[in-house]
Backbone bond lengths (Angstrom), bond angles and torsions (degrees), N, CA, C in turn:
res aa  C-N    CA-C-N  psi(-1)  N-CA   C-N-CA  omega(-1)  CA-C   N-CA-C  phi
1 R - - - 1.440 - - 1.525 109.34 -
2 V 1.331 116.45 130.57 1.462 122.49 -177.96 1.525 108.64 -103.68
3 H 1.316 115.01 134.34 1.476 120.41 -179.46 1.531 108.53 -110.46
4 H 1.316 116.61 123.71 1.471 121.96 177.56 1.511 108.94 -101.56
5 P 1.347 118.01 126.91 1.465 120.56 -178.47 1.531 112.79 -60.56
6 A 1.324 117.72 -34.43 1.464 120.16 -176.93 1.517 112.28 -69.84
7 T 1.305 118.57 -25.05 1.465 120.74 -177.81 1.511 112.24 -113.60
8 G 1.303 115.58 10.27 1.456 119.66 -176.75 1.517 111.84 -73.33
9 P 1.314 116.41 178.36 1.453 121.89 -178.84 1.531 111.47 -61.65
10 G 1.318 116.69 138.90 1.460 123.00 177.65 1.525 114.22 81.24
11 R 1.310 119.52 -2.94 1.466 121.82 179.79 1.505 108.96 -109.43
12 R 1.294 115.61 128.28 1.463 119.63 -179.32 1.523 108.08 -149.28
13 G 1.289 119.75 137.54 1.461 123.95 177.29 1.520 110.37 -100.31
14 F 1.321 115.71 178.68 1.457 120.68 176.63 1.514 109.33 -86.25
15 T 1.303 115.74 141.45 1.457 119.48 175.47 1.523 108.09 -83.46
16 L 1.284 115.74 163.57 1.465 121.63 179.49 1.529 110.29 -60.54
17 I 1.302 117.49 -39.18 1.475 121.78 -179.63 1.532 109.90 -64.41
18 E 1.320 117.45 -42.66 1.460 120.58 179.22 1.534 110.88 -62.20
19 L 1.317 117.37 -42.52 1.464 120.83 178.02 1.522 111.59 -63.77
20 M 1.319 117.08 -40.79 1.468 121.06 178.97 1.526 111.04 -64.21
21 V 1.317 117.59 -39.05 1.464 121.15 178.10 1.530 110.12 -64.29
22 V 1.324 118.30 -44.13 1.467 122.12 179.35 1.527 110.37 -62.89
23 V 1.312 118.13 -44.48 1.465 121.91 178.84 1.527 110.60 -63.17
24 A 1.321 117.48 -42.65 1.468 121.20 178.93 1.526 111.03 -62.51
25 L 1.326 117.49 -43.78 1.469 120.70 178.11 1.526 111.42 -63.19
26 A 1.317 116.87 -40.80 1.468 120.77 178.70 1.531 110.56 -62.99
27 L 1.313 117.09 -42.49 1.473 120.87 178.92 1.525 111.18 -64.18
28 I 1.316 117.34 -39.78 1.467 120.75 178.26 1.528 110.05 -63.51
29 L 1.319 117.11 -44.76 1.473 120.56 178.93 1.523 111.74 -62.70
30 I 1.315 118.09 -42.05 1.468 121.79 178.52 1.520 110.33 -64.19
31 T 1.323 117.13 -41.92 1.461 121.54 179.25 1.528 111.29 -62.15
32 L 1.328 116.69 -40.31 1.468 120.43 -179.78 1.524 111.95 -74.07
33 A 1.324 117.96 -37.76 1.463 121.68 -175.92 1.524 112.51 -83.41
34 G 1.309 118.52 -23.84 1.464 122.89 -176.54 1.514 114.86 -51.79
35 P 1.334 119.20 -54.55 1.468 119.70 -178.73 1.530 113.08 -62.06
36 S 1.321 117.97 -37.28 1.460 118.81 -179.05 1.524 111.23 -70.54
37 I 1.315 118.16 -34.11 1.463 121.20 176.04 1.527 109.85 -67.83
38 K 1.314 117.03 -40.65 1.457 121.51 178.39 1.528 110.49 -62.79
39 E 1.318 117.43 -42.86 1.460 121.53 178.61 1.527 110.92 -66.52
40 L 1.316 116.84 -39.24 1.455 121.60 177.68 1.532 110.80 -60.91
41 L 1.320 117.57 -43.58 1.458 121.62 177.93 1.528 111.53 -65.04
42 A 1.327 117.22 -38.27 1.468 121.35 178.68 1.522 110.80 -64.14
43 V 1.317 117.19 -44.76 1.464 120.74 178.81 1.523 110.16 -64.70
44 Q 1.327 117.45 -37.50 1.464 121.04 178.92 1.525 110.82 -64.17
45 R 1.337 117.83 -42.62 1.476 120.99 176.53 1.521 110.60 -60.17
46 L 1.324 115.68 -45.60 1.461 121.93 179.29 1.530 110.17 -59.05
47 Q 1.314 117.28 -46.68 1.466 121.23 -178.52 1.522 111.69 -67.95
48 N 1.327 118.71 -33.26 1.463 120.95 177.34 1.526 111.57 -65.30
49 V 1.335 117.18 -44.58 1.464 120.58 177.75 1.526 109.42 -64.51
50 H 1.325 116.90 -41.13 1.468 121.91 177.95 1.527 110.85 -58.83
51 A 1.322 117.34 -48.88 1.467 121.05 -178.30 1.526 111.39 -61.60
52 T 1.317 117.05 -40.81 1.465 121.11 178.65 1.525 110.67 -64.23
53 L 1.328 117.02 -44.81 1.464 121.39 -179.77 1.528 111.34 -62.37
54 V 1.319 117.46 -47.54 1.466 121.17 -179.63 1.529 110.07 -60.50
55 T 1.319 116.88 -45.30 1.463 121.23 179.24 1.524 110.95 -60.66
56 D 1.323 116.82 -43.07 1.461 120.25 -178.46 1.531 112.40 -68.67
57 L 1.329 117.92 -35.94 1.466 119.80 176.83 1.533 110.73 -66.83
58 Q 1.317 117.18 -40.71 1.466 120.48 177.20 1.530 110.28 -66.72
59 F 1.317 116.35 -39.42 1.456 121.20 176.53 1.523 110.72 -61.95
60 A 1.335 117.43 -42.59 1.470 121.67 -178.83 1.522 111.19 -59.53
61 R 1.299 116.62 -42.72 1.473 120.94 179.06 1.519 110.31 -60.79
62 A 1.319 116.76 -50.75 1.470 121.22 -178.82 1.529 111.32 -65.99
63 E 1.300 116.84 -38.90 1.472 121.10 -177.42 1.522 111.91 -68.46
64 A 1.336 118.06 -35.46 1.466 120.75 177.27 1.528 110.18 -60.10
65 V 1.324 116.63 -44.84 1.465 121.07 -179.92 1.530 109.96 -69.51
66 R 1.316 117.60 -42.96 1.466 121.06 -179.28 1.523 111.99 -61.85
67 R 1.333 116.99 -43.57 1.467 122.04 -177.74 1.526 112.92 -80.75
68 R 1.329 114.64 -16.47 1.467 120.40 -173.76 1.535 110.56 58.80
69 L 1.330 113.81 38.63 1.468 122.40 177.42 1.523 108.57 -136.04
70 P 1.330 117.44 139.86 1.467 117.55 173.80 1.531 109.58 -65.72
71 L 1.324 115.83 139.77 1.458 120.52 176.00 1.519 108.82 -113.95
72 L 1.316 115.39 142.61 1.459 121.72 177.48 1.517 109.74 -112.19
73 F 1.319 114.18 146.52 1.455 122.70 178.91 1.517 106.07 -125.63
74 N 1.338 117.24 124.00 1.460 121.89 -178.17 1.517 109.47 -128.62
75 V 1.336 116.22 126.04 1.468 121.41 178.38 1.523 109.14 -110.54
76 V 1.335 115.66 139.02 1.468 122.75 -177.66 1.523 108.39 -130.26
77 S 1.310 116.51 138.74 1.459 121.42 176.19 1.523 108.79 -128.03
78 K 1.322 115.75 115.62 1.464 122.25 178.17 1.526 107.88 -123.93
79 P 1.326 118.32 167.01 1.465 119.61 -177.39 1.533 114.52 -55.80
80 A 1.324 118.95 -39.58 1.461 120.82 -175.11 1.528 113.47 -93.73
81 I 1.329 117.12 -17.82 1.463 119.77 -173.30 1.526 110.13 -154.61
82 S 1.321 115.71 145.75 1.464 120.18 166.12 1.524 104.98 -124.71
83 C 1.335 115.51 144.55 1.450 118.83 -171.79 1.524 110.22 -159.24
84 Y 1.322 114.13 169.15 1.452 119.96 170.47 1.508 109.55 -145.21
85 V 1.333 113.99 154.62 1.453 120.72 177.35 1.523 108.11 -131.34
86 L 1.305 115.72 137.75 1.459 123.93 175.38 1.526 105.39 -111.78
87 Y 1.346 116.31 126.07 1.459 118.58 -176.86 1.517 111.31 -146.69
88 A 1.337 113.94 154.60 1.461 120.92 177.86 1.516 108.26 -77.61
89 D 1.321 115.13 131.37 1.460 121.76 -177.54 1.522 110.01 -76.13
90 S 1.297 114.85 140.56 1.463 121.70 173.69 1.515 107.89 -146.99
91 M 1.286 116.19 -173.89 1.458 119.93 -172.96 1.528 113.78 -74.26
92 S 1.312 117.73 -29.94 1.465 117.72 -176.12 1.519 110.69 -144.25
93 G 1.300 114.36 157.83 1.456 120.64 177.99 1.510 110.79 124.99
94 S 1.317 114.97 179.29 1.456 120.36 177.97 1.516 108.37 -151.75
95 C 1.331 115.06 157.34 1.464 120.69 177.88 1.522 109.09 -131.00
96 D 1.317 115.88 140.91 1.462 122.73 -179.95 1.527 108.00 -136.01
97 C 1.331 116.08 107.08 1.468 120.47 -175.31 1.526 113.36 -70.42
98 T 1.332 118.01 -8.52 1.460 119.17 177.33 1.528 111.51 -78.32
99 K 1.336 116.11 -12.96 1.466 120.43 174.57 1.519 108.38 -81.42
100 P 1.327 117.15 158.18 1.470 119.36 -177.74 1.532 112.53 -57.21
101 P 1.348 116.56 142.23 1.463 119.39 176.55 1.538 110.23 -53.74
102 G 1.318 114.65 137.79 1.454 120.59 -176.93 1.512 112.46 97.54
103 S 1.339 117.06 -16.21 1.468 120.95 178.58 1.526 111.18 -131.79
104 A 1.327 116.82 21.71 1.460 120.74 -175.53 1.528 113.31 -77.80
105 C 1.326 117.91 -24.06 1.465 120.57 -176.23 1.518 112.10 -112.11
106 L 1.332 114.32 142.45 1.463 122.71 176.66 1.524 108.65 -119.45
107 G 1.306 116.07 163.75 1.462 120.14 178.97 1.512 110.04 74.16
108 S 1.332 115.76 -144.57 1.464 119.18 -175.43 1.534 113.25 -94.60
109 H 1.338 118.14 4.52 1.466 119.56 173.87 1.530 108.60 -69.31
110 E 1.321 116.28 137.67 1.461 120.92 178.38 1.520 109.20 -104.76
111 E 1.314 115.91 115.69 1.468 121.20 177.70 1.526 109.08 -69.81
112 V 1.334 115.96 125.84 1.460 121.22 178.06 1.522 109.69 -99.31
113 R 1.318 116.67 -45.50 1.463 120.37 -179.84 1.530 109.40 -157.94
114 T 1.327 115.26 139.80 1.463 121.98 175.12 1.521 108.02 -130.25
115 V 1.329 115.94 131.76 1.465 121.58 178.16 1.521 108.23 -126.43
116 Q 1.321 115.64 131.45 1.462 121.83 -179.60 1.524 109.97 -122.90
117 V 1.340 115.64 139.18 1.462 121.97 176.23 1.525 107.05 -126.52
118 L 1.325 116.13 116.12 1.461 120.25 -179.79 1.523 109.97 -74.00
119 S 1.317 116.29 141.75 1.465 121.57 -178.88 1.521 112.25 -61.62
120 E 1.322 117.61 -27.51 1.467 120.56 -178.55 1.528 112.24 -64.01
121 T 1.342 118.00 -16.46 1.467 120.38 175.98 1.520 111.40 -75.66
122 G 1.341 116.96 -14.74 1.457 121.32 -177.62 1.525 112.69 89.03
123 V 1.344 117.13 -8.19 1.467 121.17 -179.71 1.524 109.31 -98.81
124 R 1.339 115.11 137.51 1.468 120.97 178.33 1.516 109.08 -133.27
125 M 1.315 115.71 145.86 1.465 122.98 172.46 1.514 107.40 -119.22
126 A 1.320 115.91 142.50 1.458 120.25 176.83 1.525 108.45 -158.77
127 P 1.324 117.06 148.56 1.465 118.14 175.23 1.526 109.19 -63.18
128 A 1.338 117.20 138.37 1.468 120.56 179.12 1.525 109.95 -62.55
129 N 1.325 116.48 -34.45 1.461 122.62 174.95 1.526 106.60 -110.17
130 P 1.333 119.11 108.10 1.471 121.07 -176.13 1.532 113.77 -56.41
131 A 1.320 117.99 -23.44 1.459 120.53 179.45 1.531 111.86 -78.12
132 S 1.330 117.15 -10.09 1.457 120.99 -176.48 1.521 110.76 -125.74
133 A 1.344 115.93 84.85 1.458 120.81 -179.11 1.528 111.58 -100.68
134 F 1.341 117.50 -1.61 1.464 122.55 -177.66 1.513 111.10 -117.22
135 A 1.321 115.40 145.55 1.462 122.21 167.07 1.515 106.02 -134.17
136 S 1.317 116.21 147.50 1.460 119.90 176.99 1.520 109.04 -124.73
137 F 1.328 115.26 150.23 1.456 121.94 179.72 1.523 108.73 -117.03
138 D 1.324 116.05 126.50 1.460 122.48 -177.51 1.527 110.70 -69.65
139 K 1.328 115.64 140.64 1.470 120.96 -177.27 1.526 113.42 -72.65
140 D 1.328 118.43 -21.58 1.465 121.03 -177.90 1.527 112.85 -94.67
141 S 1.326 116.17 -41.85 1.466 119.95 -172.79 1.529 113.78 -110.59
142 G 1.324 117.41 -19.50 1.458 120.56 -173.87 1.515 112.28 79.80
143 Y 1.348 116.86 0.17 1.459 120.02 179.01 1.519 109.23 -63.92
144 S 1.329 115.47 154.56 1.461 119.25 -177.28 1.520 111.20 -117.44
145 K 1.312 113.30 153.61 1.466 122.13 174.55 1.518 106.31 -130.06
146 P 1.279 122.58 141.16 1.461 124.88 -8.52 1.522 110.50 -71.17
147 G 1.301 116.18 163.14 1.456 121.05 -176.91 1.513 114.61 -75.76
148 D 1.304 117.82 -8.18 1.476 121.19 -176.94 1.527 111.52 -122.06
149 F 1.302 116.82 37.02 1.461 121.90 -177.00 1.529 110.26 -74.46
150 S 1.326 117.45 128.01 1.468 122.49 -179.80 1.516 110.68 -137.73
151 I 1.321 114.99 144.37 1.461 121.91 176.98 1.521 107.81 -125.25
152 D 1.320 116.22 131.87 1.462 121.92 176.25 1.517 109.24 -98.24
153 I 1.321 115.09 131.23 1.461 121.99 174.29 1.524 105.45 -114.56
154 T 1.319 116.43 123.87 1.457 119.86 -177.43 1.524 110.37 -128.65
155 H 1.315 114.35 155.66 1.463 120.85 173.64 1.513 107.24 -127.87
156 S 1.317 115.75 132.10 1.450 120.77 179.30 1.525 108.26 -87.81
157 P 1.301 120.51 134.64 1.458 129.22 7.34 1.528 114.17 -90.50
158 R 1.335 118.73 -11.85 1.452 119.17 -175.43 1.519 109.34 -147.12
159 G 1.318 115.29 141.25 1.460 121.47 177.08 1.509 110.17 130.47
160 S 1.321 116.20 126.82 1.454 119.57 -177.86 1.524 110.50 -152.35
161 I 1.338 115.24 135.20 1.461 122.58 174.91 1.521 107.76 -132.11
162 R 1.301 116.47 135.61 1.472 121.31 174.42 1.527 107.40 -111.35
163 V 1.328 115.85 126.92 1.460 122.80 176.85 1.527 107.00 -105.75
164 R 1.319 115.27 124.49 1.470 121.07 -177.88 1.522 109.88 -112.58
165 L 1.319 114.93 139.92 1.453 122.65 176.32 1.519 107.04 -120.21
166 N 1.355 117.29 118.31 1.466 118.55 -179.03 1.526 110.30 -91.32
167 S 1.321 116.82 177.61 1.458 120.95 -174.62 1.526 113.02 -66.04
168 A 1.326 118.47 -22.01 1.468 121.38 177.19 1.533 110.84 -82.37
169 G 1.330 117.50 -2.25 1.456 121.36 179.50 1.518 113.77 85.44
170 H 1.327 116.54 12.31 1.464 120.62 179.50 1.524 110.06 -88.78
171 V 1.323 115.45 144.16 1.465 122.62 -175.68 1.520 109.88 -107.51
172 S 1.316 116.65 136.81 1.461 122.22 172.92 1.526 108.40 -136.80
173 S 1.323 116.04 160.91 1.465 120.73 -177.75 1.515 110.75 -138.08
174 C 1.325 115.15 150.51 1.459 121.80 175.17 1.530 108.43 -150.14
175 S 1.323 116.25 170.24 1.456 121.49 179.98 1.532 109.47 -117.07
176 P 1.347 117.63 103.85 1.470 120.27 -177.51 1.528 114.38 -55.87
177 D 1.333 117.75 -35.55 1.466 119.93 -178.55 1.528 112.66 -101.75
178 G 1.338 117.07 4.97 1.463 120.61 178.46 1.523 114.09 70.78
179 S 1.340 117.80 12.97 1.461 120.74 -175.64 1.524 113.59 -76.89
180 V 1.322 116.92 -21.02 1.475 120.26 178.82 1.528 106.53 -104.83
181 K 1.304 114.94 101.01 1.469 121.97 -170.91 1.519 113.32 -60.55
182 Q 1.345 118.53 -30.98 1.456 121.30 -176.80 1.530 112.30 -71.13
183 L 1.311 118.25 -16.27 1.460 122.68 -179.38 1.527 109.68 -107.82
184 G 1.291 116.27 147.75 1.458 119.58 175.76 1.513 110.66 -70.81
185 S 1.318 115.65 160.72 1.468 120.67 176.81 1.516 109.77 -77.99
186 C 1.319 115.77 154.58 1.469 119.78 176.45 1.523 110.32 -138.13
């Protein structure tokens, strides 16, 4: 009598049917979890851009007072990119946040910070009022003009955050569509 270790007592493999059932269950779980993971990643991208923007607006206020120079904040939204540039105001020059960071300003404007968000990420930034893409921070008080400056950050197909800057230079945030649970609706 010949004894084979693979077929001996206590040894058993998986049958083809058992493997097919496990694969089918795994596919069902992936199909159900896929959309929620995708939405979770979209909200995370939205919140990351939001956190960076809020930090930079607060930094701009403090930096204007520290440098004793007015600072300007300009947001741009184009089909391929949305961006903003923070720069020290001077008599001449121009800044374009669509240019690579470090080369966004020409003339005597001093680039302080440039942030770019590519449209392919699904996240977009734009001024809430298209006629008001600039905010300035006073060198003495840190107060900002205009007093009702707002930027909308959106993620396609769903997700929206509005960042508001009041005349005292304070930043607040809300979610116009209620998609970001941690923020109140506006």
